[in-house]
C-alpha positions in Angstrom: -32.4 -68.6 5.9 -35.8 -66.9 6.1 -37.0 -65.6 2.8 -37.7 -61.9 2.8 -41.5 -61.3 2.2 -42.3 -58.4 -0.1 -45.5 -56.8 -1.2 -46.3 -54.2 -4.0 -46.4 -50.6 -3.0 -49.8 -48.9 -2.8 -50.3 -45.8 -4.9 -49.6 -43.4 -2.0 -46.4 -45.2 -1.1 -45.3 -45.2 -4.7 -45.7 -41.4 -5.1 -43.7 -40.8 -2.0 -41.0 -43.0 -3.3 -40.8 -41.4 -6.8 -40.6 -38.0 -5.2 -37.6 -39.2 -2.9 -36.0 -40.8 -6.0 -36.2 -37.8 -8.0 -34.8 -35.7 -5.1 -31.8 -38.0 -4.8 -31.2 -37.9 -8.6 -31.1 -33.9 -8.5 -28.8 -33.8 -5.5 -26.4 -36.5 -6.9 -26.3 -35.7 -10.4 -26.9 -31.9 -10.8 -23.6 -30.0 -11.1 -22.9 -27.7 -8.1 -22.2 -24.0 -8.8 -18.4 -23.7 -9.6 -16.6 -21.8 -6.9 -15.3 -19.0 -9.2 -18.9 -18.5 -10.6 -20.3 -18.4 -7.2 -17.7 -15.8 -6.2 -18.5 -13.7 -9.2 -22.1 -13.9 -8.3 -21.5 -12.8 -4.8 -19.2 -10.0 -5.8 -21.7 -8.9 -8.4 -24.5 -8.6 -5.6 -22.2 -6.4 -3.5 -20.6 -4.3 -6.3 -23.0 -1.2 -6.2 -22.7 -1.0 -2.4 -19.0 -1.2 -2.6 -18.7 1.5 -5.3 -20.9 3.7 -3.2 -18.5 3.1 -0.2 -15.4 3.9 -2.5 -17.1 7.2 -3.5 -17.8 8.1 0.0 -14.2 7.5 1.0 -12.8 9.4 -2.0 -15.1 12.5 -1.1 -14.0 12.4 2.6 -10.2 12.0 2.6 -8.2 12.7 5.8 -4.5 13.3 6.1 -1.9 11.1 7.8 -2.5 10.7 11.6 -5.9 12.4 11.2 -7.9 9.4 10.0 -10.5 9.6 12.7 -13.7 9.3 10.5 -12.1 7.0 7.9 -11.0 4.5 10.6 -14.4 4.6 12.3 -16.1 3.8 8.9 -13.8 0.8 8.3 -14.3 -0.4 12.0 -18.0 -0.2 11.7 -18.2 -2.3 8.5 -15.9 -5.0 9.9 -17.8 -5.1 13.1 -21.1 -5.5 11.0 -19.6 -8.5 9.4 -18.9 -10.2 12.7 -15.3 -9.4 13.3 -13.8 -8.6 16.6 -12.8 -5.0 16.2 -10.3 -3.0 18.1 -9.7 0.5 17.3 -7.1 3.1 17.9 -4.2 0.5 17.6 -0.9 2.0 17.4 1.6 4.2 19.4 3.5 7.1 17.9 6.6 8.5 19.3 5.2 12.2 19.6 3.4 12.7 23.0 -0.4 12.8 22.8 -0.5 11.6 19.2 -3.4 9.3 18.5 -3.1 6.4 16.1 -6.3 5.5 14.5 -5.1 2.0 13.6 -8.1 -0.7 13.2 -7.7 -4.5 13.9 -10.5 -6.8 12.9 -10.3 -10.5 13.9 -12.5 -13.4 12.2 -11.9 -16.7 13.9 -13.1 -19.9 12.0 -11.6 -22.9 13.6 -8.1 -24.4 13.5 -5.8 -23.4 10.7 -3.4 -20.7 9.6 -3.6 -17.0 10.3 -3.7 -14.6 7.3 -3.3 -10.8 7.8 -4.7 -8.5 5.2 -3.6 -4.9 5.4 -5.0 -1.6 3.8 -3.7 1.9 4.3 -6.2 4.7 5.0 -4.6 8.1 4.7 -4.8 10.7 2.0 -2.5 13.3 0.6 -2.1 17.3 0.8 -3.2 17.4 -2.9 -6.0 19.5 -4.3 -8.0 17.4 -6.6 -8.4 18.3 -10.2 -10.1 15.2 -11.7 -13.4 16.8 -12.4 -15.3 13.8 -11.2 -18.7 14.3 -9.7 -17.6 12.7 -6.6 -14.2 14.7 -6.4 -12.8 15.7 -2.9 -13.3 19.2 -1.9 -11.8 18.7 1.5 -9.4 21.3 2.7 -7.2 21.0 5.9 -4.9 23.2 7.9 -1.3 22.2 8.2 1.9 23.5 9.3 2.5 24.8 5.8 -1.0 26.5 5.5 -4.3 25.3 4.3 -4.2 22.6 1.6 -6.5 20.5 -0.5 -6.8 16.8 0.5 -7.1 13.9 -1.9 -6.9 10.3 -2.2 -4.2 10.7 -4.8 -2.6 7.3 -4.1 -5.7 5.2 -4.3 -6.0 4.4 -0.5 -9.8 4.7 -0.9 -9.6 1.9 -3.5 -7.5 -0.2 -1.2 -9.9 0.2 1.7 -12.9 -0.8 -0.5 -11.2 -4.0 -1.7 -10.5 -4.9 1.9 -14.0 -4.4 3.0 -15.2 -6.3 0.0 -12.9 -9.2 0.7 -14.0 -9.2 4.3 -17.6 -9.4 2.9 -16.7 -12.4 0.7 -14.7 -14.3 3.5 -17.6 -13.7 6.0 -20.0 -15.2 3.5 -17.8 -18.1 2.6 -16.9 -19.5 5.9 -17.8 -23.0 5.2 -14.8 -22.8 2.4 -12.0 -22.0 4.8 -10.6 -22.6 8.2 -8.3 -20.5 10.4 -8.0 -17.0 11.4 -8.5 -13.8 9.4 -7.0 -10.5 10.5 -8.0 -7.4 8.6 -6.2 -4.1 9.5 -6.7 -0.7 8.5 -3.3 1.1 8.8 -2.9 4.9 9.3 -0.1 7.2 8.3 1.5 5.2 5.4 2.3 8.4 3.5 4.3 9.7 6.4 6.0 6.2 7.0 4.7 5.9 10.5 1.6 3.8 10.7 3.1 0.4 10.4 5.7 1.1 12.9 3.0 2.5 15.3 0.9 -0.5 15.1 3.7 -3.1 15.3 5.1 -1.1 18.3 1.6 -1.3 19.9 1.6 -5.1 19.9 0.0 -5.9 16.6 1.7 -9.4 16.6 1.3 -10.0 20.3 -2.1 -8.4 21.2 -3.7 -10.2 18.2 -3.4 -13.5 16.4 0.2 -13.7 14.9 0.1 -14.0 11.1 1.4 -16.9 9.2 1.1 -14.7 5.9 0.6 -11.0 5.4 -0.9 -9.7 2.2 -1.7 -6.4 0.7 -2.3 -4.8 -2.7 -1.5 -1.4 -4.3 -3.2 0.3 -7.3 -1.2 0.8 -10.3 -2.0 3.6 -12.9 0.0 1.9 -15.7 -2.0 -1.5 -15.4 -5.4 -1.6 -17.1 -8.2 -1.9 -14.6 -9.6 -5.6 -14.5 -5.9 -6.9 -14.4 -3.4 -7.5 -11.5 0.3 -8.1 -11.5 2.9 -9.6 -9.2 6.6 -9.7 -8.7 8.6 -11.9 -6.4 11.6 -10.7 -4.4 12.6 -6.9 -4.1 9.5 -5.2 -5.3 9.6 -1.8 -3.8 12.7 0.1 -2.9 13.9 1.2 0.6 13.5 4.8 1.3 15.7 7.0 3.4 14.9 10.7 4.3 18.2 12.7 4.5 18.5 16.2 5.8 21.5 18.1 5.2 22.4 21.4 6.8 25.1 23.4 4.9 26.7 25.7 7.4 28.5 28.6 5.8 29.6 32.1 6.8 27.2 34.9 6.0 27.6 38.5 5.1 26.6 41.2 2.6 25.6 40.2 -0.9 28.1 42.8 -2.1 31.0 41.4 -0.4 31.0 37.7 -1.1 34.9 37.4 -0.6 34.1 37.9 3.1 31.7 34.9 3.2 31.6 31.2 2.7 28.4 31.2 0.6 26.2 28.2 1.7 24.0 28.6 -1.4 26.8 28.3 -3.8 28.2 25.3 -1.8 24.9 23.5 -1.5 24.4 24.1 -5.2 27.6 22.3 -6.0 26.4 19.5 -3.6 23.2 18.9 -5.6 25.0 18.4 -8.8 27.8 16.3 -7.3 25.3 14.1 -5.5 24.0 12.9 -8.8 27.2 11.2 -9.7 26.8 8.8 -6.8 24.3 6.6 -9.0 26.1 7.3 -12.4 29.5 6.7 -11.1 29.5 4.6 -7.9 26.7 2.2 -8.4 26.9 -0.8 -10.5 24.9 0.0 -13.7 23.0 -3.4 -13.2 21.9 -2.3 -9.8 19.3 0.4 -9.0 19.4 3.4 -6.8 17.8 7.1 -6.8 19.3 10.2 -5.1 16.7 13.1 -5.4 17.0 16.5 -3.9 13.6 17.5 -3.3 13.9 20.6 -1.1 16.5 23.5 -1.1 15.9 26.2 1.4 18.2 29.2 1.8 18.2 32.9 2.4 15.8 35.7 3.6 16.7 38.6 1.3 18.3 39.1 -2.0 21.4 41.1 -0.8 22.1 38.8 2.2 24.3 35.7 2.0 22.8 33.6 4.6 24.7 31.6 7.3 22.9 28.2 6.3 21.2 26.3 3.5 19.0 23.2 3.9 18.7 20.3 1.5 16.2 17.5 2.0 16.8 14.3 0.1 15.0 11.1 -0.8 17.2 8.0 -1.3 16.0 4.7 -2.8 17.6 1.4 -3.3 16.7 -2.3 -3.5 19.8 -4.0 -1.9 20.7 -3.2 1.8 24.5 -2.9 0.8 23.6 -0.4 -2.0 21.5 1.6 0.4 24.5 1.8 2.9 27.0 2.7 0.1 24.7 5.5 -1.0 24.3 7.0 2.4 28.0 6.8 3.0 28.7 8.6 -0.3 26.4 11.4 0.4 28.1 12.2 3.7 31.6 12.0 2.1 30.7 14.2 -0.9 28.9 16.8 1.3 31.8 17.1 3.7 34.4 17.1 0.9 32.7 20.0 -0.9 32.4 22.0 2.1 36.1 21.5 3.0 37.2 22.4 -0.5 35.2 25.7 -0.3 37.0 26.5 2.9 34.4 26.0 5.5 36.0 25.6 8.9 35.7 22.2 10.6 33.6 23.6 13.4 31.1 24.7 10.6 31.1 21.2 8.6 27.8 20.3 7.2 25.3 18.2 9.4 24.0 15.1 7.7 21.1 13.3 9.3 19.0 10.3 8.3 15.4 10.6 9.6 14.8 7.1 10.9 11.2 7.8 11.4 10.6 8.5 7.8 12.9 5.7 6.5 11.9 2.2 5.7 13.7 -1.0 4.1 12.9 -2.5 0.7 9.6 -4.4 0.4 10.7 -7.9 -0.4 7.9 -10.3 -1.6 8.4 -13.8 -0.3 9.0 -15.9 -3.5 7.0 -19.0 -2.3 4.1 -17.1 -1.1 4.0 -14.6 -4.1 4.1 -17.6 -6.4 1.2 -19.3 -4.6 -0.7 -16.0 -4.6 -0.1 -15.6 -8.2 -1.5 -19.2 -9.0 -4.6 -18.6 -7.0 -5.3 -15.3 -8.9 -4.8 -17.0 -12.1 -7.4 -19.6 -11.2 -9.8 -16.8 -10.3 -9.1 -14.1 -12.9 -7.8 -16.2 -15.7 -4.0 -16.2 -16.8 -4.5 -13.3 -19.4 -5.5 -11.1 -16.5 -2.6 -11.9 -14.1 0.6 -10.2 -15.3 4.2 -10.6 -14.3 5.0 -7.1 -13.0 8.3 -5.3 -12.4 9.8 -3.7 -9.3 9.5 0.0 -8.8 11.5 2.6 -6.9 8.6 3.7 -4.9 8.5 2.6 -1.3 6.0 1.4 1.3 6.1 0.8 5.1 4.4 -2.4 4.3 7.8 -3.8 4.3 8.1 -3.5 8.0 5.5 -6.3 8.6 8.1 -8.7 7.5 10.8 -7.6 10.1 9.0 -8.0 13.4 8.9 -11.4 15.1 7.7 -14.0 13.9 9.0 -12.3 10.6 6.0 -13.7 8.5 6.4 -14.0 4.7 4.7 -10.9 3.0 3.3 -10.3 -0.4 1.9 -7.1 -2.1 0.5 -7.3 -5.5 -0.4 -4.6 -8.0 -4.2 -3.9 -8.8 -4.7 -2.2 -12.3 -6.7 1.2 -11.8 -6.8 2.9 -15.3 -9.3 2.6 -17.8 -8.0 0.4 -20.5 -9.1 2.6 -23.4 -7.0 5.4 -22.0 -4.0 3.4 -21.7 -4.3 2.2 -25.3 -4.6 5.9 -26.3 -1.4 6.8 -24.3 0.5 4.0 -26.1 -0.8 5.1 -29.5 -0.6 9.0 -29.0 2.0 9.6 -26.3 -0.7 11.1 -24.1 -0.1 11.5 -20.4 -1.5 8.9 -18.0 -1.8 10.7 -14.4 0.2 8.6 -12.0 0.1 8.2 -8.1 0.2 11.5 -6.1 -1.1 13.4 -9.1 -4.0 15.7 -8.8 -5.6 14.2 -11.9 -5.2 10.6 -10.7 -8.7 8.8 -11.0 -8.9 5.1 -10.9 -11.8 3.2 -12.7 -13.8 2.1 -9.7 -16.1 -0.7 -10.9 -13.6 -3.0 -12.7 -10.9 -2.2 -10.2 -13.0 -3.1 -7.1 -14.4 -6.3 -8.8 -10.9 -7.4 -9.7 -9.4 -6.5 -6.4 -12.0 -8.2 -4.3 -11.9 -11.3 -6.4 -8.1 -11.5 -6.4 -7.6 -10.8 -2.7 -10.4 -13.3 -1.8 -9.0 -16.0 -4.0 -5.4 -15.6 -2.4 -6.8 -15.7 1.0 -9.0 -18.8 0.4 -6.0 -20.6 -1.1 -4.0 -19.9 2.2 -6.8 -20.9 4.5 -8.2 -23.8 2.3 
């Protein structure tokens, strides 16, 4: 074996060697920036811009099926981030109606597909928050001119989705798969999800393995999130009842079958369904929200109209309540002597009805763990189901029937919630003209939670 010949380094070579050695020591021994710290830093850099986006959206709300400018703003931002964007996705049953659904796709190699959904529409509510960026928008509807407000926090939902898109576009080296971000119209009228699914959301675009969404919650402090597995939001059925009586003069009620009196009996009797027909350990709601009848004080009308909302978690409970409504209505009319040919008409408006939102247990637990790692266990709460409803539920029913999960995003100033607990002060809830999320901590928390959940699923 030949002996290796060596010679001492000259000063120039020695200097180069020392520099290289120092570089290797720094690279190998210096700690990398922790992932959560890096995510915090990135969100912090974007936060002012995201809060400004939130305020613009809040000041410029658009009603259901009219989200033209809102959807354009969402599409523009997703396109700027490099997503393949398709606009006007959705097909309503009404001829000529335009759906402003937005779909953005970001492909990043082989892996699962995660769909993240936000809703975009606002409500016919005149804002009374007194905020400097309060909405002053007014719109004409069939009922007349109304104020328009993001009273359900869809402006916050959109901002979180756009912030999450920014994070995932910046962190492409940390995930593999496909991200689908959608802006859904007409959630408040329970039509947007059905319209987008009916227009090929799962066939024209990558089919999701997981579907995620969040919803702001006024009774959870900003800075925290909450989750619940299984039935999380109730089913919703819109029931229209036409009570057909026999009209006549108000001074001769004996010659009529007064539909106002009959309908009034129905309103009271319908409340016994939940209290006397549903298991006390089960949950259901029957609410009569509209009662229309009559044109003049001395005329007994021919008809009266009731409009109901019905809520339940279990499909069998839902069916039992609907059947009981029909039985009670028909029985009261018959007892009042209404002839069979004038029996009440009971109709369930399928276009305004949705099944319960059932969070997939396995997916929800995985999302909860990811959020705990990102936010800390103290900021991730075990939530409760509520009797509100969402057309988000429909995303689980279309083939390939992917698992879905919606979690709650705290929206209210923690100091205000503490005051409410101590003094009994009222906290404005969703759909209130005074509902005002605390933007900065809610946006920061929502973006971090949703980004962490998606990164875990596309790890």
